[in-house]
NUPASE-696056 format. One record per residue (C-alpha): residue in three letters; x, y, z; residue number from 1. Coordinates in pm, 1 decimal. Layout:
// NUPASE-696056
NODE   resn          x          y          z   resi
NODE    ALA          X          Y          Z    NUM
...
END
This chain:
// NUPASE-696056
NODE   resn          x          y          z   resi
NODE    MET    -8536.5   -11963.4     6760.4      1
NODE    SER    -8504.0   -12168.0     7047.1      2
NODE    GLY    -8754.4   -12371.5     7234.7      3
NODE    ILE    -8964.4   -12317.1     7538.2      4
NODE    ALA    -8901.6   -12439.3     7890.2      5
NODE    GLU    -9076.0   -12763.2     7943.0      6
NODE    ILE    -9182.5   -12943.3     8254.0      7
NODE    ALA    -9398.4   -13253.4     8330.5      8
NODE    GLY    -9737.2   -13156.4     8394.9      9
NODE    SER    -9836.9   -13502.4     8581.9     10
NODE    ASN    -9868.5   -13423.3     8979.1     11
NODE    LEU    -9828.2   -13048.8     8908.0     12
NODE    SER   -10024.7   -12855.8     9224.1     13
NODE    PRO   -10226.1   -12570.0     9187.2     14
NODE    GLU    -9971.6   -12394.1     9444.4     15
NODE    ARG    -9664.2   -12493.0     9250.3     16
NODE    PHE    -9817.8   -12371.3     8940.6     17
NODE    ARG    -9889.9   -12052.1     9095.0     18
NODE    ARG    -9532.0   -12002.5     9278.3     19
NODE    ASP    -9302.9   -12158.6     8999.7     20
NODE    ILE    -9474.9   -12094.7     8676.0     21
NODE    VAL    -9715.2   -11827.2     8696.2     22
NODE    GLU    -9536.5   -11574.3     8891.8     23
NODE    ASP    -9212.8   -11606.9     8679.8     24
NODE    CYS    -9430.5   -11443.8     8377.7     25
NODE    GLN    -9228.5   -11676.6     8126.7     26
NODE    PRO    -9410.4   -11940.9     7928.1     27
NODE    VAL    -9388.0   -12281.0     8005.5     28
NODE    VAL    -9500.7   -12611.6     7818.9     29
NODE    LEU    -9687.5   -12839.5     8054.5     30
NODE    ARG    -9632.3   -13187.2     7894.6     31
NODE    GLY    -9897.2   -13443.8     7973.1     32
NODE    LEU   -10103.2   -13187.5     8183.2     33
NODE    VAL   -10434.0   -13303.6     8054.4     34
NODE    LEU   -10364.1   -13661.3     7897.8     35
NODE    GLY   -10589.2   -13812.6     8147.6     36
NODE    TRP   -10928.5   -13621.6     7991.7     37
NODE    PRO   -11156.7   -13851.3     7857.7     38
NODE    ALA   -11176.5   -13594.2     7547.7     39
NODE    VAL   -10818.8   -13647.3     7465.4     40
NODE    ALA   -10865.1   -14028.0     7468.0     41
NODE    GLN   -11114.2   -13997.6     7142.5     42
NODE    LYS   -10831.0   -14105.8     6887.5     43
NODE    THR   -11035.5   -14011.6     6528.0     44
NODE    PRO   -11239.2   -13710.3     6425.9     45
NODE    ALA   -11549.7   -13940.0     6389.3     46
NODE    ALA   -11518.2   -14055.0     6801.2     47
NODE    MET   -11436.5   -13657.9     6863.9     48
NODE    ARG   -11750.6   -13560.0     6707.9     49
NODE    ALA   -11966.5   -13835.7     6870.5     50
NODE    TYR   -11803.9   -13735.5     7214.2     51
NODE    LEU   -11866.1   -13361.5     7173.0     52
NODE    GLY   -12219.4   -13435.1     7080.7     53
NODE    ARG   -12293.4   -13563.2     7441.2     54
NODE    TYR   -12276.1   -13226.3     7552.3     55
NODE    ASP   -12389.0   -13021.3     7254.3     56
NODE    ALA   -12650.4   -12775.4     7397.4     57
NODE    GLY   -12758.7   -12670.5     7016.3     58
NODE    GLY   -12601.3   -12331.6     7034.3     59
NODE    THR   -12536.6   -12143.8     6702.1     60
NODE    MET   -12208.8   -11941.0     6699.5     61
NODE    GLU   -11963.9   -11774.5     6429.9     62
NODE    ALA   -11760.6   -11993.0     6213.0     63
NODE    PHE   -11486.8   -11862.8     5984.1     64
NODE    PHE   -11465.5   -12014.7     5659.0     65
NODE    GLY   -11168.6   -12008.1     5391.7     66
NODE    THR   -11116.6   -12090.5     5040.6     67
NODE    PRO   -10842.8   -12361.9     4981.7     68
NODE    GLY   -10597.4   -12052.7     4858.1     69
NODE    ILE   -10548.5   -11908.1     5197.0     70
NODE    ALA   -10448.9   -12256.4     5321.5     71
NODE    GLY   -10612.2   -12208.6     5663.1     72
NODE    HIS   -10423.5   -11849.6     5713.5     73
NODE    TYR   -10718.8   -11651.1     5827.6     74
NODE    TYR   -10572.7   -11280.9     5779.6     75
NODE    TYR   -10654.6   -10957.1     5612.6     76
NODE    ASP   -10720.5   -10875.1     5245.6     77
NODE    GLY   -10454.2   -10692.7     5039.8     78
NODE    ASP   -10519.5   -10328.5     5185.9     79
NODE    LEU   -10599.7   -10425.0     5566.3     80
NODE    THR   -10970.7   -10290.3     5523.4     81
NODE    GLY   -11120.8   -10644.6     5506.7     82
NODE    PHE   -11049.1   -11009.2     5538.1     83
NODE    ASN   -10952.0   -11307.4     5338.8     84
NODE    PHE   -11252.0   -11532.3     5512.4     85
NODE    ARG   -11612.4   -11507.2     5538.0     86
NODE    ARG   -11797.0   -11534.6     5875.9     87
NODE    ARG   -12076.4   -11756.5     5921.4     88
NODE    GLN   -12351.1   -11805.2     6194.5     89
NODE    MET   -12452.0   -12179.7     6236.5     90
NODE    PRO   -12500.1   -12414.3     6488.3     91
NODE    LEU   -12165.5   -12603.0     6631.5     92
NODE    ALA   -12308.0   -12943.1     6546.1     93
NODE    ALA   -12346.7   -12848.5     6159.2     94
NODE    ALA   -12002.9   -12686.5     6168.9     95
NODE    LEU   -11867.9   -12987.2     6327.5     96
NODE    ASP   -12041.1   -13206.8     6034.8     97
NODE    ALA   -11904.6   -12992.2     5791.9     98
NODE    MET   -11538.7   -13029.9     5903.3     99
NODE    LEU   -11530.4   -13389.2     5923.6    100
NODE    ASP   -11710.1   -13372.0     5565.7    101
NODE    ASN   -11408.3   -13173.0     5441.1    102
NODE    LEU   -11144.1   -13392.9     5563.6    103
NODE    GLU   -11290.3   -13629.0     5258.2    104
NODE    ARG   -11295.0   -13372.5     4993.7    105
NODE    GLN   -11028.3   -13244.8     4780.8    106
NODE    GLY   -11016.6   -12865.7     4749.7    107
NODE    ALA   -11277.8   -12804.8     5013.0    108
NODE    GLU   -11302.0   -12486.0     5240.9    109
NODE    THR   -11140.4   -12484.7     5575.8    110
NODE    ILE   -11363.9   -12430.5     5864.2    111
NODE    TYR   -11258.8   -12280.1     6199.4    112
NODE    ALA   -11469.6   -12209.2     6517.3    113
NODE    GLY   -11280.8   -12061.0     6823.1    114
NODE    SER   -11320.4   -11912.0     7158.1    115
NODE    LEU   -11647.3   -12094.4     7233.5    116
NODE    PRO   -11734.1   -12065.9     7597.1    117
NODE    VAL   -11769.4   -12431.7     7697.0    118
NODE    VAL   -12003.1   -12348.7     7975.3    119
NODE    ASP   -12260.0   -12238.0     7729.2    120
NODE    TYR   -12200.7   -12452.0     7417.0    121
NODE    LEU   -12084.7   -12776.2     7584.2    122
NODE    PRO   -12259.1   -12796.3     7926.9    123
NODE    GLY   -12106.1   -13092.1     8147.1    124
NODE    PHE   -11762.0   -13104.0     7920.6    125
NODE    ALA   -11559.4   -12910.8     8181.8    126
NODE    ASP   -11685.1   -13131.1     8450.4    127
NODE    SER   -11565.2   -13434.7     8263.3    128
NODE    ASN   -11254.2   -13294.5     8149.0    129
NODE    PRO   -11154.7   -13066.8     8484.1    130
NODE    MET   -10858.8   -12824.0     8534.7    131
NODE    PRO   -10776.1   -12842.2     8891.7    132
NODE    LEU   -10481.7   -12594.0     8855.8    133
NODE    LEU   -10756.8   -12297.9     8769.4    134
NODE    ALA   -11061.4   -12369.9     9007.2    135
NODE    GLY   -11340.8   -12157.3     8909.0    136
NODE    ILE   -11215.4   -12055.3     8564.6    137
NODE    ASP   -11440.4   -12124.0     8275.1    138
NODE    SER   -11273.1   -12243.5     7977.6    139
NODE    ARG   -11341.0   -12196.3     7587.9    140
NODE    ILE   -11274.4   -12443.0     7299.4    141
NODE    TRP   -11126.9   -12404.3     6974.2    142
NODE    ILE   -11231.4   -12651.5     6680.0    143
NODE    GLY   -11117.4   -12650.2     6330.5    144
NODE    GLN   -10924.7   -12816.8     6043.3    145
NODE    ALA   -10548.2   -12683.2     5956.4    146
NODE    ALA   -10512.4   -12329.8     6038.7    147
NODE    ASP   -10249.0   -12062.2     6072.3    148
NODE    ILE   -10347.9   -11806.9     6333.6    149
NODE    SER   -10154.3   -11464.1     6284.5    150
NODE    ALA    -9921.5   -11379.7     6595.4    151
NODE    HIS   -10114.3   -11175.2     6831.0    152
NODE    TYR   -10111.1   -11119.3     7222.0    153
NODE    ASP   -10366.6   -11152.1     7507.9    154
NODE    THR   -10458.0   -10923.3     7767.8    155
NODE    ALA   -10502.7   -11235.6     8006.1    156
NODE    ASP   -10288.5   -11512.9     8122.8    157
NODE    ASN   -10359.7   -11809.9     7882.0    158
NODE    LEU   -10319.5   -12197.8     7972.7    159
NODE    ALA   -10403.8   -12370.9     7623.0    160
NODE    CYS   -10435.5   -12734.4     7640.7    161
NODE    VAL   -10421.7   -12955.6     7310.3    162
NODE    VAL   -10703.6   -13186.9     7299.8    163
NODE    ALA   -10702.0   -13328.3     6936.1    164
NODE    GLY   -10427.2   -13269.3     6655.1    165
NODE    ARG   -10136.2   -13083.5     6690.4    166
NODE    ARG   -10027.9   -12706.5     6786.9    167
NODE    ARG    -9710.8   -12516.7     6679.2    168
NODE    PHE    -9675.4   -12226.6     6911.1    169
NODE    THR    -9402.2   -11941.6     6807.4    170
NODE    LEU    -9380.7   -11685.3     7072.2    171
NODE    TYR    -9216.9   -11332.5     7106.2    172
NODE    SER    -9193.8   -11160.0     7438.6    173
NODE    PRO    -9359.3   -10818.2     7501.0    174
NODE    ASP    -9047.8   -10613.5     7479.0    175
NODE    LEU    -9001.3   -10708.3     7074.7    176
NODE    ILE    -9370.2   -10541.1     6984.3    177
NODE    ALA    -9163.9   -10256.4     6791.9    178
NODE    SER    -9000.6   -10502.7     6549.4    179
NODE    LEU    -9336.8   -10727.0     6515.0    180
NODE    TYR    -9512.7   -10436.0     6355.4    181
NODE    PRO    -9860.5   -10451.1     6468.3    182
NODE    GLY   -10154.9   -10409.1     6285.7    183
NODE    PRO   -10444.9   -10169.0     6350.1    184
NODE    ILE   -10599.0   -10224.6     6703.1    185
NODE    ASP   -10956.3   -10136.5     6618.4    186
NODE    ASN   -10993.9   -10322.3     6297.2    187
NODE    THR   -10882.2   -10692.6     6409.8    188
NODE    LEU   -10959.7   -11026.9     6300.7    189
NODE    SER   -11112.6   -11125.0     6621.4    190
NODE    GLY   -11016.8   -10858.8     6908.4    191
NODE    GLN   -10660.4   -10804.0     6940.7    192
NODE    PRO   -10413.9   -10660.7     6686.2    193
NODE    VAL   -10192.6   -10884.7     6507.5    194
NODE    SER    -9820.7   -10875.6     6418.4    195
NODE    LEU    -9788.2   -10813.1     6022.5    196
NODE    ALA    -9429.6   -10900.8     6029.0    197
NODE    ALA    -9462.6   -11272.8     6199.9    198
NODE    SER    -9811.5   -11327.6     6032.1    199
NODE    GLN    -9681.6   -11349.9     5676.9    200
NODE    PRO    -9355.5   -11467.6     5508.4    201
NODE    PRO    -9045.3   -11251.1     5600.4    202
NODE    ASP    -9035.2   -10910.3     5394.9    203
NODE    ALA    -8708.3   -10726.8     5465.2    204
NODE    ALA    -8827.4   -10434.1     5251.9    205
NODE    ARG    -9141.3   -10370.7     5459.3    206
NODE    PHE    -9033.1   -10523.7     5799.6    207
NODE    PRO    -8675.2   -10456.6     5832.6    208
NODE    ARG    -8647.5   -10493.9     6211.1    209
NODE    PHE    -8825.6   -10810.6     6215.0    210
NODE    PHE    -8519.4   -11014.5     6126.4    211
NODE    ALA    -8376.8   -10984.3     6449.6    212
NODE    ALA    -8707.7   -11053.1     6635.9    213
NODE    GLN    -8728.3   -11359.9     6456.4    214
NODE    ALA    -8398.5   -11485.5     6580.3    215
NODE    LYS    -8558.9   -11433.1     6957.7    216
NODE    ALA    -8863.7   -11634.8     6892.7    217
NODE    LEU    -8961.3   -11926.8     7094.0    218
NODE    THR    -9098.3   -12252.0     6963.7    219
NODE    ALA    -9285.2   -12559.3     7082.1    220
NODE    GLU    -9463.5   -12826.1     6946.7    221
NODE    LEU    -9761.8   -12982.0     7146.8    222
NODE    GLU    -9950.4   -13330.9     7101.9    223
NODE    PRO   -10274.4   -13417.7     7273.3    224
NODE    GLY   -10261.7   -13383.1     7640.0    225
NODE    ASP   -10012.5   -13132.6     7626.8    226
NODE    ALA   -10063.0   -12763.4     7748.8    227
NODE    LEU    -9861.0   -12431.3     7738.0    228
NODE    TYR    -9883.4   -12157.2     7996.7    229
NODE    LEU    -9861.0   -11811.7     7824.5    230
NODE    PRO    -9820.0   -11496.2     8022.6    231
NODE    LYS   -10039.7   -11198.6     7902.1    232
NODE    LEU    -9900.2   -10980.6     7616.1    233
NODE    TRP    -9695.8   -11243.3     7491.9    234
NODE    TRP    -9720.8   -11258.4     7113.0    235
NODE    HIS    -9826.4   -11588.2     6968.9    236
NODE    ARG    -9854.5   -11746.7     6643.1    237
NODE    VAL   -10055.4   -12078.6     6649.2    238
NODE    GLN   -10056.3   -12311.2     6361.5    239
NODE    SER   -10287.6   -12627.7     6393.6    240
NODE    THR   -10099.2   -12871.0     6181.6    241
NODE    ALA   -10335.1   -13195.4     6179.5    242
NODE    PRO   -10616.8   -13213.5     5941.0    243
NODE    PHE   -10851.7   -13191.1     6234.2    244
NODE    ASN   -10750.8   -12994.3     6561.6    245
NODE    ILE   -10902.7   -12908.2     6899.1    246
NODE    MET   -10800.1   -12686.4     7204.7    247
NODE    VAL   -10919.2   -12599.4     7533.0    248
NODE    ASN   -10789.6   -12257.1     7688.7    249
NODE    TYR   -10830.7   -12079.5     8016.0    250
NODE    TRP   -10789.9   -11712.6     8038.4    251
NODE    TRP   -10730.5   -11520.1     8348.0    252
NODE    ASP   -10580.0   -11241.5     8542.3    253
NODE    ALA   -10337.2   -11421.5     8756.8    254
NODE    PHE   -10244.6   -11073.9     8947.7    255
NODE    LEU   -10590.7   -10912.6     8928.2    256
NODE    CYS   -10602.9   -10635.6     9213.2    257
NODE    GLY   -10965.7   -10503.1     9135.8    258
NODE    PRO   -11207.4   -10461.5     8849.9    259
NODE    ASP   -10997.3   -10229.1     8612.5    260
NODE    ALA   -10786.1   -10346.1     8320.4    261
NODE    PRO   -10419.0   -10254.2     8246.2    262
NODE    TYR   -10545.0   -10183.4     7917.5    263
NODE    THR   -10776.4    -9934.6     8005.0    264
NODE    ALA   -10489.3    -9751.5     8179.2    265
NODE    MET   -10291.2    -9765.3     7862.2    266
NODE    LEU   -10584.4    -9623.5     7601.7    267
NODE    LEU   -10639.4    -9353.3     7871.7    268
NODE    ALA   -10265.5    -9280.4     7882.3    269
NODE    MET   -10281.5    -9287.4     7472.1    270
NODE    ILE   -10537.7    -8998.9     7473.7    271
NODE    THR   -10377.3    -8778.2     7733.2    272
NODE    LEU   -10008.7    -8852.5     7667.4    273
NODE    ALA    -9936.9    -8972.2     7320.7    274
NODE    GLU    -9936.9    -8644.8     7103.4    275
NODE    ARG    -9759.4    -8424.6     7356.0    276
NODE    PRO    -9407.2    -8292.0     7261.0    277
NODE    PRO    -9138.7    -8542.7     7320.3    278
NODE    GLN    -8984.3    -8344.2     7600.0    279
NODE    GLU    -9306.5    -8341.2     7795.6    280
NODE    ARG    -9350.9    -8725.9     7723.5    281
NODE    ARG    -9025.1    -8812.1     7867.1    282
NODE    ALA    -9115.4    -8610.3     8194.6    283
NODE    TRP    -9426.2    -8770.3     8216.0    284
NODE    LYS    -9234.9    -9138.6     8167.5    285
NODE    SER    -9030.5    -9028.8     8471.0    286
NODE    LEU    -9324.5    -8997.9     8664.5    287
NODE    PHE    -9452.6    -9328.0     8530.9    288
NODE    ASP    -9143.8    -9503.6     8598.7    289
NODE    HIS    -9118.6    -9388.8     8952.9    290
NODE    TYR    -9500.3    -9429.5     9099.1    291
NODE    VAL    -9592.7    -9712.6     8854.2    292
NODE    PHE    -9334.5    -9923.2     8727.2    293
NODE    ARG    -9119.2    -9872.0     9028.1    294
NODE    GLU    -8790.5   -10027.0     8918.9    295
NODE    ASP    -8595.5    -9841.4     9171.8    296
NODE    GLY    -8849.9    -9978.7     9444.9    297
NODE    HIS    -9151.9    -9818.9     9641.8    298
NODE    PRO    -9156.0    -9421.4     9523.2    299
NODE    LEU    -9174.4    -9338.0     9911.5    300
NODE    ALA    -8924.1    -9588.3    10031.6    301
NODE    HIS    -8765.8    -9257.4    10183.2    302
NODE    LEU    -9035.8    -9182.7    10430.2    303
NODE    ASP    -9181.6    -9397.2    10716.6    304
NODE    ALA    -9478.4    -9607.3    10593.3    305
NODE    ALA    -9723.9    -9438.5    10809.7    306
NODE    ARG    -9638.7    -9141.9    10564.0    307
NODE    HIS    -9718.4    -9305.9    10241.9    308
NODE    GLY   -10099.4    -9219.5    10202.7    309
NODE    VAL   -10261.0    -9350.3     9899.1    310
NODE    LEU    -9909.1    -9495.9     9819.2    311
NODE    GLY    -9934.6    -9736.0    10083.4    312
NODE    PRO   -10066.3   -10088.2    10024.3    313
NODE    LEU   -10267.6   -10142.1     9734.5    314
NODE    LYS   -10522.9   -10347.4     9878.7    315
NODE    ASP   -10597.4   -10067.3    10138.0    316
NODE    ASN   -10592.1    -9777.2     9894.6    317
NODE    TYR   -10746.8    -9926.4     9567.0    318
NODE    GLY   -11078.3    -9790.6     9617.3    319
NODE    ARG   -10980.2    -9425.9     9720.3    320
NODE    ILE   -10749.3    -9422.7     9411.1    321
NODE    ARG   -11028.2    -9540.3     9189.2    322
NODE    ALA   -11292.8    -9286.3     9332.2    323
NODE    ARG   -11043.2    -9005.5     9268.7    324
NODE    VAL   -10983.9    -9113.2     8912.2    325
NODE    MET   -11343.8    -9116.9     8835.9    326
NODE    GLN   -11421.3    -8814.6     8992.5    327
NODE    LEU   -11108.3    -8657.4     8758.1    328
NODE    LEU   -11261.2    -8832.7     8435.3    329
NODE    HIS   -11627.3    -8657.9     8532.6    330
NODE    GLY   -11432.7    -8324.4     8564.0    331
NODE    THR   -11504.3    -8283.2     8957.9    332
END
């Protein structure tokens, strides 16, 4: 394993963030990016509870409850059909009170509340704790006791900011997917598939390719005020290592061209291509490489730009291509 690249987050402008970090599509730790937030200044769980209470809108959300035996590792059950924790709908305030109460009790359950839209649950929090690098992007908050969140990927770019406690991130690049042994994509803990190999103690018999991937992992330890820029599709295991932890994150697509997501295209490709004969799949792969991934440059670079048609600038042709796709999907 090796460390993730780091820079000082102070005085980082939105333009430099975009140019030097986001466009490189590599993870970077931004030390001290949100150190000036009032939320980060709350030094004890009780102080943080009181601070969040100022903004609490009284909303009800879903919390994960785990027995002491799982040690905060919210995961599948033995045969991957169920899970090792229970879900409970409750007010955010009640979850916070239960977490703080559990800190004083030996052998208590662990509680985790994740991905709560700040604008809905804590209106006003974002105004007091602003993110100038991402104007107009809403934030989410993650609150819990010590936890070990299984390695998974997101289909959006992510800026994760530690507010309280500590976070250990272990990252794997997207090209290691086959060595990470992903779990089901339609029976997940909370949306995205997890890496079965990277989320458990190493098992050479079940996951022999994982050991080579493990040697390529990147790690970072984040303290309150630190942030991590995480490009989309990077696998990440997130361990909250303090007794009480809070993170605020921002998801956005830094290179959005229109309303359609790449993941949608992948699902469509699965049903149209995945079970065709190998030779035909290789033939289609050649077309995808040429027209979509373009490692050899523009597919019609040998023609004058005036002859590129729908392969001209995407900003001019997005609507035309999308309309044709919709016609084909409807059989017209």
